[in-house]
Structures are given as C-alpha cells and as structure tokens.
TORLUMKE-587193 format. One record per residue (C-alpha): residue in one letter; x, y, z. Coordinates in nm, 4 decimals, m for minus. Example, Ala and Ser with C-alpha at 12.3 -4.5 7.8 and 13.67 -1.06 7.14 Angstrom:
BEGIN
> aa  u  v  w
> a  1.2300  m0.4500  0.7800
> s  1.3670  m0.1060  0.7140
This chain:
BEGIN
> aa  u  v  w
> x  11.8614  4.3304  11.9020
> x  11.8965  4.3971  11.5250
> x  11.6149  4.6609  11.5437
> x  11.7793  4.8332  11.8492
> x  12.0921  4.8525  11.6173
> x  11.9117  4.9880  11.3247
> x  11.7099  5.2402  11.5621
> x  12.0608  5.3466  11.6868
> x  12.2035  5.3879  11.3335
> x  11.9321  5.5768  11.2253
> x  12.0088  5.8291  11.5089
> x  12.3294  5.8681  11.3960
> x  12.2347  5.8917  11.0425
> x  11.9842  6.1763  11.1593
> x  12.2580  6.3485  11.3568
> x  12.5083  6.3546  11.0925
> x  12.2590  6.4992  10.8400
> x  12.1768  6.7922  11.0703
> x  12.5302  6.8472  11.1058
> x  12.5971  6.8607  10.7699
> x  12.3119  7.1169  10.6904
> x  12.4731  7.4921  10.7007
> x  12.3702  7.6801  10.9318
> x  12.1125  7.9361  10.7808
> x  12.2790  8.2850  10.7185
> x  12.0590  8.5891  10.6750
> x  12.0418  8.9284  10.8309
> x  12.1661  8.9530  11.1857
> x  11.8732  9.1612  11.2863
> x  11.5170  9.1453  11.2077
> x  11.2765  9.4239  11.1669
> x  10.9451  9.4137  11.3293
> x  10.6944  9.4120  11.0160
> x  10.4810  9.7111  10.9784
> x  10.1467  9.5231  11.0296
> x  10.2719  9.4205  11.3981
> x  10.3339  9.7938  11.4822
> x  10.0368  10.0257  11.5897
> x  10.0926  10.4025  11.5296
> x  9.8613  10.6489  11.6972
> x  10.0539  10.9480  11.6887
> x  10.0008  11.3163  11.5222
> x  10.2501  11.2827  11.2694
> x  10.2725  10.9538  11.1019
> x  9.9035  10.8199  11.1634
> x  9.7547  11.1363  10.9581
> x  9.9774  11.0752  10.6730
> x  9.9384  10.7107  10.6692
> x  9.5475  10.7809  10.6689
> x  9.5931  11.0140  10.4005
> x  9.7463  10.7738  10.1839
> x  9.5080  10.5101  10.2215
> x  9.1995  10.7317  10.1720
> x  9.3378  10.9777  9.9284
> x  9.6751  10.8964  9.7556
> x  9.6062  10.5053  9.6871
> x  9.2292  10.5894  9.5322
> x  9.3553  10.9092  9.3259
> x  9.6459  10.6972  9.2156
> x  9.4468  10.3956  9.1168
> x  9.2146  10.6528  8.9532
> x  9.5011  10.8184  8.7565
> x  9.5820  10.4653  8.6077
> x  9.2490  10.4299  8.4894
> x  9.2541  10.7894  8.3307
> x  9.5714  10.7487  8.1588
> x  9.5231  10.4085  8.0010
> x  9.7543  10.2184  8.2276
> x  9.4627  9.9679  8.3002
> x  9.3436  9.9679  7.9597
> x  9.7412  9.8584  7.8551
> x  9.6426  9.5421  8.0461
> x  9.3168  9.4580  7.8731
> x  9.4609  9.5347  7.5059
> x  9.7536  9.3047  7.5712
> x  9.5082  9.0407  7.6858
> x  9.3298  9.0650  7.3611
> x  9.6407  9.1534  7.1429
> x  9.4428  9.4479  6.9641
> x  9.5393  9.8146  6.9488
> x  9.8156  10.0103  7.0418
> x  10.0154  10.0596  7.3731
> x  9.8580  10.3842  7.5056
> x  10.0724  10.5350  7.7632
> x  10.4408  10.6904  7.7154
> x  10.6757  10.4350  7.8682
> x  10.7372  10.0709  7.8742
> x  10.7563  10.0371  8.2299
> x  10.4301  10.2289  8.2797
> x  10.3070  9.8696  8.3990
> x  10.4798  9.9139  8.7332
> x  10.2220  10.2141  8.8473
> x  9.9729  9.9498  8.9072
> x  10.1890  9.7023  9.0690
> x  10.3315  9.9568  9.3079
> x  9.9559  10.0880  9.4022
> x  9.8681  9.7233  9.4644
> x  10.1491  9.6483  9.6949
> x  10.0813  9.9758  9.8908
> x  9.6888  9.9069  9.8792
> x  9.7959  9.5571  10.0440
> x  9.9926  9.6989  10.3158
> x  9.6939  9.9232  10.3799
> x  9.4488  9.6325  10.4078
> x  9.6656  9.4169  10.6030
> x  9.5880  9.6768  10.8803
> x  9.2987  9.8312  10.7800
> x  9.0670  9.5623  10.6071
> x  8.8701  9.7106  10.3371
> x  8.6661  9.4698  10.1285
> x  8.5576  9.7184  9.8326
> x  8.9460  9.7906  9.8244
> x  8.9845  9.4205  9.8145
> x  8.7625  9.3180  9.5445
> x  8.8632  9.6116  9.3213
> x  9.2540  9.5059  9.3613
> x  9.1142  9.1414  9.2727
> x  8.9439  9.2831  8.9647
> x  9.2866  9.4418  8.8473
> x  9.4754  9.1340  8.9293
> x  9.2356  8.9550  8.7037
> x  9.2789  9.1906  8.4250
> x  9.6919  9.1630  8.4807
> x  9.6619  8.7772  8.4643
> x  9.4725  8.7828  8.1239
> x  9.7408  9.0087  7.9899
> x  10.0375  8.7344  8.0816
> x  10.1439  8.5290  7.8222
> x  10.1373  8.1561  7.8256
> x  10.5138  8.1109  7.9118
> x  10.5008  8.3777  8.2068
> x  10.6097  8.7032  7.9782
> x  10.4475  9.0110  8.1119
> x  10.5108  9.3137  7.9538
> x  10.2267  9.5013  7.7868
> x  10.4657  9.7376  7.5629
> x  10.5294  9.4374  7.3653
> x  10.2363  9.1933  7.3886
> x  9.9725  9.4347  7.2515
> x  10.1285  9.4364  6.9245
> x  10.4449  9.2311  6.9218
> x  10.5476  9.3275  6.5644
> x  10.5294  9.6904  6.6765
> x  10.6542  9.6919  7.0091
> x  10.7436  10.0036  7.2134
> x  11.0459  10.1961  7.0554
> x  11.2576  10.1193  7.3610
> x  11.1631  9.7539  7.3863
> x  11.3773  9.6188  7.0892
> x  11.2572  9.4088  6.8045
> x  11.2788  9.0679  7.0326
> x  11.2355  9.0230  7.4150
> x  11.5420  9.1030  7.6299
> x  11.7606  9.2408  7.3697
> x  11.7406  9.6187  7.5089
> x  11.7120  9.4762  7.8599
> x  12.0474  9.6482  7.9500
> x  11.9499  9.9984  7.7848
> x  11.6126  10.0846  7.7870
> x  11.3389  9.8137  7.7696
> x  11.2791  9.7822  8.1583
> x  11.1513  9.4391  8.1075
> x  11.3174  9.3240  8.4269
> x  11.2288  9.6204  8.6010
> x  10.8556  9.5538  8.5184
> x  10.9267  9.1884  8.6746
> x  11.0977  9.3209  9.0047
> x  10.7814  9.5350  9.0788
> x  10.5286  9.2582  8.9917
> x  10.7276  9.0508  9.2445
> x  10.7401  9.2989  9.5288
> x  10.3785  9.3880  9.4833
> x  10.2809  9.0347  9.4618
> x  10.5004  8.9220  9.7813
> x  10.3072  9.2131  9.9732
> x  9.9611  9.0993  9.8494
> x  9.9991  8.7082  9.9384
> x  10.1303  8.8256  10.2782
> x  9.8414  9.0971  10.3198
> x  9.5719  8.8824  10.1885
> x  9.7012  8.5026  10.1923
> x  9.5759  8.4603  9.8512
> x  9.7694  8.3192  9.5816
> x  9.6169  8.4904  9.2472
> x  9.8769  8.7424  9.2500
> x  10.1529  8.5383  9.3562
> x  10.0968  8.2577  9.0759
> x  10.1390  8.5347  8.8376
> x  10.4667  8.6680  8.9735
> x  10.5994  8.3038  9.0263
> x  10.5305  8.2042  8.6728
> x  10.7135  8.5385  8.5492
> x  10.9929  8.4519  8.7670
> x  11.0184  8.0874  8.6459
> x  11.0613  8.2117  8.2883
> x  11.3160  8.4636  8.3818
> x  11.5016  8.1321  8.5335
> x  11.4596  7.9469  8.2089
> x  11.6229  8.2567  8.0138
> x  11.8966  8.3710  8.2348
> x  12.1523  8.2437  8.4215
> x  12.4738  8.0519  8.3746
> x  12.5267  7.9287  7.9760
> x  12.1810  8.1419  7.8825
> x  12.1444  8.5015  7.8512
> x  12.3417  8.7119  8.1155
> x  12.2051  9.0598  8.0389
> x  12.2561  9.2886  8.3363
> x  11.9484  9.4611  8.4587
> x  11.9168  9.7728  8.3140
> x  11.7042  9.9253  8.5975
> x  11.7577  9.7559  8.8804
> x  11.4808  9.5961  9.1403
> x  11.4313  9.2551  9.0062
> x  11.7100  9.1383  9.2702
> x  11.5185  9.2679  9.5669
> x  11.2238  9.1278  9.4180
> x  11.3481  8.7769  9.3520
> x  11.4551  8.7496  9.7097
> x  11.1282  8.8144  9.8068
> x  11.0045  8.5063  9.6472
> x  11.2706  8.3189  9.7640
> x  11.1743  8.4192  10.1321
> x  10.8088  8.3130  10.0720
> x  10.8598  7.9932  9.8344
> x  11.2192  7.8891  9.9668
> x  11.3213  7.7875  9.6431
> x  11.6864  7.8824  9.5901
> x  11.6508  7.9276  9.2194
> x  11.5192  8.2599  9.2826
> x  11.8114  8.4043  9.5037
> x  12.0310  8.2108  9.2365
> x  11.9082  8.4289  8.9892
> x  11.9418  8.7205  9.1736
> x  12.2810  8.6789  9.2853
> x  12.3614  8.5784  8.8960
> x  12.2083  8.9289  8.7875
> x  12.4411  9.1218  9.0488
> x  12.7269  8.9207  8.9085
> x  12.6414  9.0057  8.5524
> x  12.7246  9.3676  8.6074
> x  13.0397  9.4955  8.4462
> x  13.1227  9.2554  8.2082
> x  13.2583  9.5021  7.9458
> x  13.4339  9.7359  8.2118
> x  13.2819  10.0155  7.9855
> x  13.2708  10.3611  8.1861
> x  13.0154  10.4762  7.9660
> x  12.7766  10.1921  8.1442
> x  12.7905  10.4088  8.4723
> x  12.4602  10.5257  8.4036
> x  12.3283  10.1512  8.5341
> x  12.6035  10.0861  8.7582
> x  12.7409  9.8504  8.4747
> x  13.0560  10.0144  8.4319
> x  13.2688  9.7513  8.6426
> x  13.1828  9.4344  8.8457
> x  13.0010  9.4911  9.1479
> x  13.2728  9.3625  9.3739
> x  13.4995  9.6295  9.1936
> x  13.2790  9.9377  9.2523
> x  13.3654  10.1832  9.5516
> x  13.1559  10.4939  9.4461
> x  12.7661  10.5799  9.4198
> x  12.7330  10.6622  9.0440
> x  12.4706  10.6896  8.7789
> x  12.1061  10.6935  8.8215
> x  12.0143  10.7314  9.1794
> x  11.7172  10.5301  9.2150
> x  11.8671  10.2178  9.0004
> x  12.1863  10.2537  9.2391
> x  11.9779  10.2457  9.5654
> x  11.7646  9.9462  9.4390
> x  12.0705  9.7633  9.3359
> x  12.2907  9.8123  9.6497
> x  11.9577  9.7127  9.8657
> x  11.9358  9.4054  9.6529
> x  12.3091  9.3297  9.7076
> x  12.2738  9.3757  10.0882
> x  12.0260  9.1366  10.0471
> x  12.2058  8.8579  9.8639
> x  12.5015  8.9359  10.0801
> x  12.2692  8.8538  10.4007
> x  12.1254  8.5185  10.2544
> x  12.4698  8.4139  10.1245
> x  12.7166  8.5425  10.3408
> x  12.9095  8.7072  10.0682
> x  13.1720  8.9142  10.2124
> x  13.3051  9.0725  9.8865
> x  12.9403  9.1981  9.8391
> x  12.9332  9.3386  10.1867
> x  13.2873  9.4875  10.1232
> x  13.1810  9.6767  9.8030
> x  12.8673  9.8305  9.9660
> x  13.0367  9.9370  10.2678
> x  13.2808  10.1311  10.0364
> x  13.0123  10.2704  9.8272
> x  12.8150  10.3792  10.1395
> x  13.0892  10.5498  10.2788
> x  13.1105  10.7278  9.9298
> x  12.7536  10.8486  9.9160
> x  12.7375  10.9454  10.2926
> x  13.0702  11.1489  10.2952
> x  13.0493  11.3201  9.9482
> x  12.7269  11.2877  9.7661
> x  12.4431  11.2951  10.0475
> x  12.2136  11.6128  10.0558
> x  12.1416  11.7293  10.4175
> x  11.7733  11.6782  10.3561
> x  11.8738  11.2622  10.2895
> x  11.8246  11.3111  9.9161
> x  12.0366  11.1926  9.6612
> x  12.1144  11.2306  9.2903
> x  12.2552  11.5841  9.2198
> x  12.1927  11.5801  8.8341
> x  11.8809  11.6119  8.6234
> x  12.0726  11.4618  8.3561
> x  12.0541  11.1140  8.4112
> x  11.8689  11.1583  8.7403
> x  12.2234  11.0928  8.8588
> x  12.4777  11.1249  9.1221
> x  12.7253  11.3997  9.0559
> x  13.0553  11.3930  9.1415
> x  13.2369  11.4118  9.4716
> x  13.0738  11.7529  9.6551
> x  12.8722  11.8258  9.3661
> x  12.5375  11.9214  9.5502
> x  12.4043  12.2137  9.3795
> x  12.0797  12.3621  9.5494
> x  11.8617  12.5309  9.2770
> x  11.9232  12.2263  9.0242
> x  11.9462  11.9649  9.2724
> x  11.7286  11.6676  9.1455
> x  11.6954  11.4592  9.4435
> x  11.4103  11.2451  9.3086
> x  11.1429  11.1285  9.5477
> x  11.2237  10.7846  9.4408
> x  11.5723  10.7879  9.5031
> x  11.5029  10.9111  9.8629
> x  11.2870  10.6120  9.9192
> x  11.5613  10.3974  9.7554
> x  11.7874  10.5504  10.0194
> x  11.5677  10.4297  10.3003
> x  11.5571  10.0888  10.1770
> x  11.9511  10.0606  10.1359
> x  12.0098  10.2145  10.4862
> x  11.7806  9.9895  10.6742
> x  11.9182  9.6794  10.5013
> x  12.2789  9.8215  10.6288
> x  12.1462  9.8519  10.9781
> x  12.0006  9.4958  10.9588
> x  12.3518  9.3904  10.8294
> x  12.5717  9.5713  11.0855
> x  12.3262  9.6727  11.3906
> x  12.4823  10.0286  11.3727
> x  12.2712  10.3276  11.4283
> x  12.4530  10.5601  11.1683
> x  12.2421  10.3774  10.9015
> x  11.9243  10.4862  11.1098
> x  12.0486  10.8450  11.1505
> x  12.0506  10.8501  10.7530
> x  11.7321  10.6711  10.7101
> x  11.5338  10.9347  10.9550
> x  11.6977  11.2381  10.7701
> x  11.5868  11.0874  10.4401
> x  11.2534  10.9910  10.5797
> x  11.1513  11.3068  10.7705
> x  11.2781  11.5239  10.4695
> x  11.3518  11.4277  10.1382
> x  11.0814  11.1307  10.1194
> x  10.7834  11.3018  10.2734
> x  10.8476  11.6220  10.0479
> x  10.7464  11.4562  9.7870
> x  10.3822  11.4128  9.8327
> x  10.1829  11.7457  9.9459
> x  9.9598  11.7568  10.2505
> x  9.6454  11.6927  10.0083
> x  9.7992  11.3455  9.9315
> x  9.7242  11.4005  9.5915
> x  9.9895  11.6172  9.4558
> x  10.3490  11.5387  9.4180
> x  10.7247  11.6224  9.3418
> x  10.9371  11.4459  9.1020
> x  11.2427  11.6345  9.2165
> x  11.3096  11.7936  9.5484
> x  11.5506  12.1038  9.5225
> x  11.6812  12.2978  9.8178
> x  11.6134  12.6185  9.6417
> x  11.3497  12.7819  9.4146
> x  11.3993  13.1067  9.2759
> x  11.0320  13.0855  9.0670
> x  11.2651  13.0896  8.7382
> x  11.4191  12.7266  8.7173
> x  11.0942  12.5042  8.6415
> x  11.2409  12.2146  8.8652
> x  10.9404  11.9895  8.8734
> x  10.8583  11.7208  8.6243
> x  10.6454  11.8903  8.3243
> x  10.8584  12.2146  8.3889
> x  10.6417  12.3031  8.6855
> x  10.7027  12.5189  8.9758
> x  10.4326  12.3422  9.1899
> x  10.3160  12.0136  9.3111
> x  10.1482  11.8301  9.0380
> x  9.8730  11.5692  9.0388
> x  10.0367  11.3247  8.8007
> x  10.3147  11.3031  8.5629
> x  10.3744  11.1203  8.2555
> x  10.6292  10.9238  8.4282
> x  10.4513  10.8606  8.7517
> x  10.7203  10.6322  8.9487
> x  10.7245  10.8813  9.2163
> x  10.3388  10.9203  9.3095
> x  10.3089  10.5635  9.3186
> x  10.6163  10.4820  9.4985
> x  10.4680  10.7103  9.7664
> x  10.1584  10.4389  9.7800
> x  10.3875  10.1666  9.8626
> x  10.6287  10.3401  10.1197
> x  10.4025  10.5212  10.3559
> x  10.2055  10.2521  10.4364
> x  10.5182  10.0520  10.5409
> x  10.6381  10.3541  10.7486
> x  10.5299  10.1553  11.0900
> x  10.7999  9.8723  11.0068
> x  11.1102  10.1154  11.0664
> x  11.0735  10.1634  11.4025
> x  11.1475  9.8563  11.5854
> x  11.3957  9.5470  11.5062
> x  11.5180  9.2738  11.7556
> x  11.7870  9.0027  11.7500
> x  11.8167  8.7008  11.9505
> x  11.7880  8.8772  12.3073
> x  11.8038  9.2431  12.1912
> x  11.5012  9.4683  12.1180
> x  11.5923  9.8055  11.9209
> x  11.4074  10.1139  11.9298
> x  11.5183  10.2767  11.5819
> x  11.2557  10.5283  11.5101
> x  11.0497  10.7623  11.7825
> x  10.7068  10.7771  11.7046
> x  10.3692  10.7158  11.9458
> x  10.3259  10.3538  11.8871
> x  10.3101  9.9837  12.0234
> x  10.3936  9.6599  11.9523
> x  10.4378  9.2994  12.0760
> x  10.7932  9.1508  11.9717
> x  10.9068  8.7731  12.0406
> x  11.2657  8.7797  12.1681
> x  11.4402  8.4586  12.0940
> x  11.1112  8.3564  11.9364
> x  10.9794  8.2420  12.2589
> x  10.9595  8.5610  12.4939
> x  10.6519  8.8059  12.4062
> x  10.7383  9.1697  12.4870
> x  10.4982  9.4648  12.4634
> x  10.6747  9.7727  12.3931
> x  10.5010  10.1161  12.3338
> x  10.5967  10.4763  12.3003
> x  10.4282  10.8105  12.4291
> x  10.5808  11.0856  12.2436
> x  10.5420  11.4030  12.0342
> x  10.8397  11.3409  11.8436
> x  10.9482  11.4829  11.6034
> x  10.8417  11.8081  11.7632
> x  10.9543  11.7013  12.0994
> x  11.2306  11.5045  12.2437
> x  11.0762  11.3405  12.5303
> x  11.0199  10.9680  12.4916
> x  10.8002  10.7593  12.7395
> x  10.8795  10.3759  12.6474
> x  10.6800  10.1119  12.8429
> x  10.8378  9.7552  12.8416
> x  10.6112  9.4604  12.9561
> x  10.7745  9.1219  12.8899
> x  10.5187  8.8356  12.9660
> x  10.7313  8.7297  13.2455
> x  11.0245  8.9002  13.4303
> x  11.3513  8.8296  13.1939
> x  11.7027  8.9342  13.1011
> x  11.7318  9.1231  12.7921
> x  11.8718  9.4043  12.6327
> x  11.7068  9.7219  12.5095
> x  11.8851  9.9165  12.2599
> x  11.7856  10.2884  12.2213
> x  11.8942  10.4766  11.9260
> x  12.1044  10.7888  12.0327
> x  12.0307  11.0191  11.6991
> x  12.3424  11.1359  11.5726
> x  12.2360  11.4998  11.5671
> x  12.1988  11.4672  11.9394
> x  12.5671  11.3889  11.9581
> x  12.6723  11.6912  11.7518
> x  12.7020  11.4619  11.4473
> x  12.5111  11.6023  11.1523
> x  12.5574  11.2952  10.9208
> x  12.7849  10.9916  10.9878
> x  13.0894  11.1668  10.7973
> x  13.2368  11.5443  10.7653
> x  12.9796  11.6407  10.4824
> x  12.8059  11.8554  10.7360
> x  12.8829  11.9914  11.0888
> x  12.7116  12.1900  11.3238
> x  12.8190  12.5684  11.3576
> x  12.8285  12.5450  11.7609
> x  12.8670  12.1939  11.9131
> x  12.6287  12.1322  12.2347
> x  12.7176  11.9502  12.5567
> x  12.3527  11.8437  12.6320
> x  12.3344  11.4537  12.6087
> x  12.0381  11.2355  12.5858
> x  11.9324  11.0944  12.9572
> x  11.7322  10.7713  13.0395
> x  11.5727  10.6669  13.3579
> x  11.3898  10.3369  13.4195
> x  11.1065  10.3701  13.6525
> x  11.2336  10.7256  13.7400
> x  11.5643  10.6168  13.8413
> x  11.8793  10.6901  13.6450
> x  12.0118  10.3933  13.4872
> x  12.3938  10.3203  13.3738
> x  12.4025  10.2373  12.9961
> x  12.6596  10.1246  12.7776
> x  12.7113  10.3218  12.4002
> x  12.7509  10.0558  12.1780
> x  12.7209  10.1452  11.7920
> x  12.5293  10.4375  11.8569
> x  12.2908  10.2845  12.1024
> x  12.2046  10.3407  12.4462
> x  12.2133  9.9587  12.5370
> x  12.0457  9.8611  12.8571
> x  12.0919  9.5191  12.9846
> x  11.8945  9.4028  13.2899
> x  11.6104  9.2126  13.4173
> x  11.2673  9.3740  13.2747
> x  10.9389  9.3028  13.4318
> x  10.5839  9.4036  13.3317
> x  10.5055  9.7889  13.3742
> x  10.8707  9.9124  13.3465
> x  10.8864  10.2328  13.2068
> x  11.1832  10.4218  13.0228
> x  11.1860  10.8099  13.0400
> x  11.4048  10.8892  12.7319
> x  11.4924  11.2494  12.6879
> x  11.6713  11.3628  12.3325
> x  11.7766  11.7421  12.3670
> x  11.6129  11.9058  12.0842
> x  11.7678  12.2521  12.0332
> x  11.7647  12.4710  11.7224
> x  12.0988  12.4323  11.5363
> x  12.3111  12.6011  11.2807
> x  12.4556  12.3561  11.0093
> x  12.7519  12.4012  10.7576
> x  12.8803  12.2319  10.4845
> x  13.1946  12.0784  10.4101
> x  13.4123  12.3576  10.2533
> x  13.4121  12.1424  9.9004
> x  13.0690  12.1707  9.9100
> x  13.0659  12.5116  9.6687
> x  12.7235  12.6069  9.6466
> x  12.6948  12.5803  10.0249
> x  12.9801  12.8219  10.0972
> x  12.9394  13.0890  10.3324
> x  12.5650  12.9886  10.4000
> x  12.3763  12.8063  10.6860
> x  12.1221  12.5869  10.7271
> x  11.8919  12.5156  11.0217
> x  11.7879  12.2118  11.1608
> x  11.5917  12.1268  11.4709
> x  11.5864  11.7402  11.5850
> x  11.5670  11.5297  11.2642
> x  11.3954  11.8486  11.0768
> x  11.5203  12.0255  10.8122
> x  11.4250  12.3933  10.7747
> x  11.3658  12.6093  10.4727
> x  11.2464  12.9748  10.4397
> x  10.9509  13.0061  10.1966
> x  10.8175  13.3333  10.0440
> x  10.4594  13.2798  10.1790
> x  10.6397  13.3945  10.5140
> x  10.8921  13.5977  10.4226
> x  10.8089  13.8280  10.1737
> x  10.9706  13.9265  9.8171
> x  11.3179  13.9783  9.9397
> x  11.3518  13.6145  10.0544
> x  11.6600  13.5310  9.8280
> x  11.8478  13.8401  9.9284
> x  11.7884  13.7686  10.3117
> x  12.0964  13.6654  10.5238
> x  12.1377  13.5313  10.8938
> x  12.3314  13.6642  11.1181
> x  12.5362  13.4433  11.3600
> x  12.4379  13.6719  11.6354
> x  12.0675  13.6285  11.5658
> x  11.8586  13.4535  11.7976
> x  11.6500  13.1671  11.6916
> x  11.3147  13.0712  11.8514
> x  11.0572  12.7999  11.7995
> x  10.6817  12.7874  11.8473
> x  10.4563  12.5204  11.7616
> x  10.1544  12.6134  11.5393
> x  9.8578  12.3503  11.5510
> x  9.6986  12.4928  11.2589
> x  9.9394  12.5849  11.0525
> x  10.0524  12.3557  10.7597
> x  9.8907  12.0872  10.9464
> x  10.0699  12.1280  11.2971
> x  10.4273  12.1981  11.2615
> x  10.6952  12.3608  11.4656
> x  10.8428  12.7055  11.2899
> x  11.1282  12.8674  11.3792
> x  11.1460  13.2707  11.3654
> x  11.4589  13.5238  11.4212
> x  11.5918  13.8380  11.2991
> x  11.7384  13.8298  10.9581
> x  11.9240  14.1155  10.7405
> x  11.8247  14.2349  10.3816
> x  12.0285  14.4669  10.2093
> x  11.8890  14.8054  10.1021
> x  12.1281  14.9770  9.8562
> x  12.4002  15.0755  10.1061
> x  12.2060  15.0235  10.4330
> x  12.0949  14.7008  10.5764
> x  11.7450  14.6519  10.6939
> x  11.6523  14.3940  10.9954
> x  11.3241  14.1919  10.9404
> x  11.2102  13.9193  11.1245
> x  11.2071  13.5711  10.9257
> x  10.9972  13.2791  10.9709
> x  11.1766  12.9072  10.8718
> x  10.9303  12.5918  10.8086
> x  10.9840  12.2461  10.8012
> x  11.1370  12.1640  10.4513
> x  10.8753  11.8724  10.3836
> x  10.5787  12.1429  10.3638
> x  10.7117  12.3571  10.1565
> x  10.4854  12.4500  9.8216
> x  10.1506  12.3607  9.9985
> x  10.0436  12.6919  9.9536
> x  10.1279  12.7142  9.5914
> x  10.4576  12.7988  9.4142
> x  10.6665  13.0476  9.5754
> x  11.0402  13.1025  9.6279
> x  11.2356  12.9043  9.9084
> x  11.5914  12.8018  10.0011
> x  11.7611  12.5869  10.2565
> x  12.0788  12.7225  10.2764
> x  12.1048  13.0649  10.3875
> x  12.3871  13.3267  10.3366
> x  12.5695  13.3771  10.6721
> x  12.6543  13.7004  10.8343
C-alpha cells in the first residue's frame, strides 16, 4: 500500500513539474530547411551551381592569394605582421566555409570537405588558450591592428570588430556542424562563445557590439546546444545599446536603447543584422517590447527608405541609411551585404507574424538587389548597387565602373558564397497544420505537418518569367490541412507594402486558383490564398499569377524620381543599359502612350525576358522616336562597363 501511495505521489510530482515548465517560446512558423528542398529550375539552379563550382572556389583562392589564410598561420606561430587591410578579414574565411558547408549538405564533395577541414585546423591553431580568436591582435599583441585598441575589447563599440568576427565564426561553425555532423569547427566557436560569456554580461563588460551579427550567431549556438547562456548573452548585447543616448552613435544603432528606436538609421548592414538578431531573441523570449520596436523600424524602412530594387542604404558615407525619402539613384549605395541583411530581417519578420508583406519585400530584394551583386560568371562583384550609371561617377569599390573580382574589403563576395547556397530555404514554411508556399520556383520537398504527417509538395513553373505555377500536393494519407499560397503584392496593385511606390495604372486581373481542374474558394488572410480542405495524394493546384508589364512611380517626396517611371514585370525590376540603347541613353524619355512588349531571349544574358517599346530622344528642337530595350536590373554590367538607368523620364 505504501509503495502504491509513493507511486501516486510520484505521478503527481511529475505532472506538477510538467505544468511548471514554461511553454516553449519560438517563431510561430518554421521554415523548411534549404537542404530539404530540391530546386530543379532554370533560374535558381544554375546560380546555385555557379556558386558551388565557381564563386566558392574562387573566393577560397582569393583568401589564400591575399593573405587571409596566412593571417591565421601567423597567429598560430605568433610571428610576423598582420598581412591584410581590415581586422575583420578573418570573417571572409568563415563565410566561405559557411557557404561551402551549405553546398556540401546537398552536394557531397570529399575534396572540398578535406580542404575545409584543413582550414579549420589552421583556424584552431590560431585560437588562444582561453578561446580568443582574432588574428589582428594575436599575431603581434604588442602591435595590434590600428583599429583594435591596445587591449582586448576596448575598441569594440567603435572599430575593432572583435564581436563581429565572433558572430561570423558562430554562424559558420553552426552551418558546418549541421551539414557534416563534425564538431571540429563547432568546438572552436563554443570555446570562443564561452569566453564572451565570461567577459560580457551583468556586472562585467557591457560594450554594445560595434558591428552586429554576434547576436544572430549566439542564437544559433543556443539552438544547437540548448545552453541558455548563449541566448541570454545575445539579449544582453541588444540591451547594451543606447546607454549614453548619444545621437552620434546612430551609425551603429547605439544612439538610444533598442526598445526606444523607431527609425532605420546608420550603417545599413549593421542595422539589418541587428534587427534580425532582435527578431530571433524576441521569438525565443516572447519580448513584446523588442517586437514593437522592430515593427516600427520596419514600417519606417519600407515606407521611406527602401529602393525599388529592395536595396537599403542610400549613402556612400557611412554605408548608411539616409533621411526619410532620401533615395538618390546615381549615388545610391545599396551594399550587396545590406540587401542580404534585408532578406534575413524580412524572413524573420514573416516567421514572427505570418504576413506575406514581409515575403514581398524579401522577394524584391532577392530577385533584384541581392543577385545583382554577383556577375553571371560567378566571380565578379558589385559592392554598391546603384540605380544609375553615367560612366563618370565611379560607384563600385576601388573607384571602378565595372564588376570586380575582389575588394580590399570583400565582405560582399564572401557573403554571396553563403547566401546563394541557402536560397531554397526561403521557398516553403509550415506551422502546425498549415503549409506555406512563399516563393515560386520549380522545386520539391517533403514537409512534416504537426510533426507527424509527411506531405510531399512540388512546383512546376518558369517563374519569374511566367506566372503559371503547378503545385502538386501529396500527403502520406488523406488529411485535412491548410495550404497558404502567397499572393504577391505586385499582383494586387501594391508595389511595396506602403505608399513609397505605386503603379501608374492599376490592373484588375487577380490571381486564379484551381484544384484538380476545378475552381476553388479560398480565403485571403495576411496576403495568402488560404485553402483549407482534405488533401489526398496526387492533388494538383493550378495557380496563375498575372504577370504584365507595369510602370511604377515613386512617392512625390522622393526627389530623385520626380517625373520618372520605372518598369517592372512580376518580381523583376528593369533597367536600360547602353549596350542595348546606344549613346543617347541618358537623354531618353518614355511616353505614357508607348506600348511595351516582352520577349524571352534564351541566349541573351543567360536567358531573360526583355522589354521593348518606343522611346523619345530630344535632338535640338526635334524629337526622335527610337526603339528601346530594357533588361532585368540584376544582369546589367555583365557586358562591360556602360551607362544604365532604372528611373526613366516620363512624357
């Protein structure tokens, strides 16, 4: 009897313990990982393959050629001098390893795996016994890099980038561990993270990271290990901002506490990484003040500071956001890394809110401002991405007018290495009993709904050149669940989720949906066509997204775009380039009456849809009518340096 009573008591204690456990907090929606999505289209697959076979190997070679690898060798020996330009050059190796890891997870490559392991061995040898890893100091502690400060961390909030290096280390090590199952790189990262936890925190150092990303990296380590100290440290770094309420620190978003910020300011890449990290921590802690802050900042960015290409960061000075509506074209900065950061941020906002408007911004950045950053050859790059080139203003890093194979500061090429490999992970998502189709690309995956129902899903489409999408949905067994098809904002007369841009002529053609050939009723919720029904194996959804040529005008407060129009078709922004339009390009104007037509050119610039029509060119007192051709913005400058413009004077 006593034994039975003890057993009953044990059950009650167990139940009480379960009740006392707080409900796990996290993103309400989960993305389907990139390595569980197979892309087999003619748009993204060639880019991913070029990244794997050209961009990643070329970038590794540049790291060896320029002394970035040698910096780690010198640090291990503690001899010689730091051999490159910037104290954050270590991160280039980390980012390429991250991209290589993503690539190997879907395309095993023993030779690449061996090479990456050899680099990790070199990195491990450069790490100091307590976990510190920063070659700009370790090589010669008595004469560190001029940005580094005389002691560890003293210049962190300004120039040293010590925590920035750590953040990219954590991101890369997490990717490598998840791709290979090996702990050799992860152990280096954890040793460094444990040092940060010993040095920073309540009652310890409270420096705000000068260049954010360590917050995102710490969250990834927390997800892998379950060690709460990493999440707590990420939150501590966020809460360390704005202690002095100094407006001069807006450059690194350190001008006021995060929860008091309501405008996108300062260095655009740092900002995008910070807001992404804040979203991660908000999701994992349920911090509503964080959420309110990044909601306000997002509204400001999308309504007043977003380029039509999805780029962010108007100013070369400080690589920074400008004032509200400050969106110049010729001098636009739009760093490639900032466009990537914008994708990271908007994806996390979608995971928090489940609203398609965030994917609308993500898609705009992805198809325009991100992939414009790498040439079709996979080994030449833009650092800034302007919306106009007059062949006089030297916009690219290094005072160049064309794409370059590398830069002294090569954050953008190496960021492309890691980003392009991960693109399939933005296509699908799921939440309990709902399956989201966010991006349209010929692809396939199997998604677990409610952690128990496998659902095979695939797309057949020529998107972004064609709006017809055939979606096959095959659950393991007939089941009731919800399919959420994103209705692109541009298909509903909304260029972006604000009044920053608008279509000159609204259209009435709406998307159409059939299931197994029959029209289906759907609800529209947060920008999705929501179809809740019993699905069975072999069900086919035919989704048609009208994709006509549209003229766009900017808000009247955007001075540089006054009296001009841009051309879009589907998610693609177009531009005029000298190679197609001759020497009078900069004086060309587009009459409202000009009929615009499209054509697919299979060989031109690796296969794109071009747009043509009649333009006008002033010749003294006369006006000459001339045919023009517009190409997708992301492929410009692949035929050499030339004039270009996105915004065209309107007549």
